[in-house]
N, C-alpha and C positions, 0 to 999 in steps of 0.2 A: 342704127348699127351702134351708134355712140351709147344710147342708153343700155343696149344689151352688153357692152363691153363693161359699162359703169357697174351694171348690176351683178354681174360676173365677179369683178374685183372687189365689191362689197361683199359678196358672199364668201369670198376667199379670204377676206379678212376677219370677217365673223367667225369662220371655222378656226382660223389661227388663233383667235384670242380665246375661244373656247377649248381649244387644245391645250393653250397655256394655263388656262385657269383649272382645268383638270388635271395638270402637272403639279401646279403648286399645291392644290389641294392633297393630291396621292403624296407628295414630299412630305406636308404639313402631318398628316395621317401616319405615313411611316416614322416620322420624327417622334411624334408623341408614343407610338408603340415601342420604339426603342428607348424612350425615356423610362416608360413604364417598366420595361424588362429590366433596365438597370436599376431602378428602384427596389424591383422585385430581388433583383441579385443581392443589392447591398442590404435589405432586411434579412434575407436568408442568411447571408454572411455573418451580421450582426448576432443573429440568434444562435448560429452556430458557435460564435466566439463567447457569447454568454454562456451557452450550454457548457464548454470547457470550462469557463472560469468559475462556473458553480460546481463542477464536479472536482476541480482542483481544491477548491474551498472547503468541500464537504471532507475530502481526503485529509486537509489539514486539519480541520476541526476535529474528526475522530482520531487522528494521530495524538492529538493534543490531550484528548480524553483519555485514550490509551496509557499515555506517558504519566498524566496526574496520577491514575490508578496504580499503576505500577510503582511509582514512590510511595503512594500511601501503603500498599503491600508490602513494600520493603521496610518502612517504619514499622508496620504493624510486626513483622518478623522480629525486629530489634527488641520488641516488647514481651515476646514469648518468654515465660518463665524459669524454662528447663533446658537443659543442654544436653546435648549427645555424648560430650565428653572425648569427642575423637574430632581433630582439626578437619575442617571441610565439609562437614556433614550439617544441611540446613534442609527444613522443611521445602524451601524452594518454591513458596506459592505465587511468587510473582511469576513464574513459568507458566502459570495457567494462562495468564494474558498472552504470552508469547505464543503458545500452541493455537489458541484461539484467533490470534490475528494471522498465524501462519496458514491456517486454514480459511478465514474469510478474505484474507487479502492475498499477499504471496511473500516468498522467501527475502525479497530484497527488502521490502518495507518492514517485515518481521524482524530482519538482522538490525535496520537502523534501529528501531524501536528497543532491541536489546541494547544495543550499545550506547544509546543516549541515556537508557534507565540505570544502565550500570555505572556510567560516568557519573550522573548527577548522584545517585544513591552513594556511591563511594565518597563524593566529595562532603555530602551531607551528614550520612552515617557511618562512613568507615575512612580508610587512608588510601594511600597510592599503592600498597602491597593489595589490598582487599580490591582494589580495580583491575590490578594486574592479573590476579588469579580468577576474579570473576569474567574477565573478558576471554581469558583464555578457554574457560568451562564454557560460558557464553557462545562464542563464536563456534566452536567445536560440536556443540550440542544442537546449534541450530543447523549445522552444516548437514549432520546426520541425519536429523528429522526432517530437513527439506528433500534429502535423497530418499530417504525411504518414504516419503509421502508422494514423492513423484513417481515411486514405482508401481503405486497402486495396490499393493498385494499387503500392506500392513494398515491396522485399524488405527483410530486416534489413541487408544490406550497404547498399542504396542509401538507407536511413534514416540509417545511420550515416555516410555519406559526406556526406549533406546536413547531418548535425549538425557534422561536423568543419569544413566550410565555415563555417557560420554561427558556429560558436564563434570561429574567428579572425576574421569579421566583426565581432562584437560586440565583440573586444577592439579591432580597429582603430578603431571608430566612437568608443568611449570616448578612445582615445588622441587621435584628433583633437579630441576635446572639452576634453580636459585640457590639451593643447598649444596649443590654439587655432589652428591651422595644417591647412590640406589638404593639405599636403606628403606627412605620412605615409601618405596614399593611395598614394604609388608603390610601397609594401608590397604592396598588396592583390594582382597578380599571384602572388608570391611564397607569400604565406599562402594564396591559391587553390589552388595546386598542394601545398602541405605539407597543407592541410585535407583535399584529397581522397586523398591518401596515407595519412595517419595514420586519416582516415574509413573507408578501405577495408580497413585492416590490422585496425582493431577490428571492423568488421562481420563481417569472415570469422571472426576469433576468436569473437565473439559467437553468430554462427550455429551454430558447432560446438558452443558450451556449451549453446544452447537445445536443440539437436538431442538431446544427450545429457541433459540434464532432462526432457525429453519433458514427460509430464503431471504432475509433481512441482510440489506447489502449494507457493508462498511465501508462508506466513503464512494 
């Protein structure tokens, strides 16, 4: 009887040890799985963060390239040897970059590019009055172009023509406010024709450039 009780006791102890060992093994395996899941989550988070940082760096790099090109175009425009003999009329070749940036990026970044270009080129090649006039024309022009582009009913050329007209209109309004006379409004017909012509030229070139860029992402 005593031997039987001892065997039963020993069997019970053996089962308890085995169950404790299995429990420890299961906990260890579960702990390893949890650590592996945490590592995978950390790696995926690091990849997502690095992807965002890379996209931000690309946008900053492209913005810097377009800003440099805009300043180069502004300098080239100052070297053009002929004059239209009418205040406020220029070829506006830098607007080519603004139109392209508007279509390849968005209105907000295009506005930032336009403002930065106007301020830098004004200090380098112009004066405070040229900055004031250019800002008025540039902001109004971009607002009109972004609005027409958003409707989806106007082509690149049409958007550019509207931008050229509104650019000259903005400058004329500022001139009327600064000079405190409405007589400068007599220039409007001439500025209207000039804005249409330059906007048409810039729009045609921008359309061809955008065709060749195709699905190339800028930033």
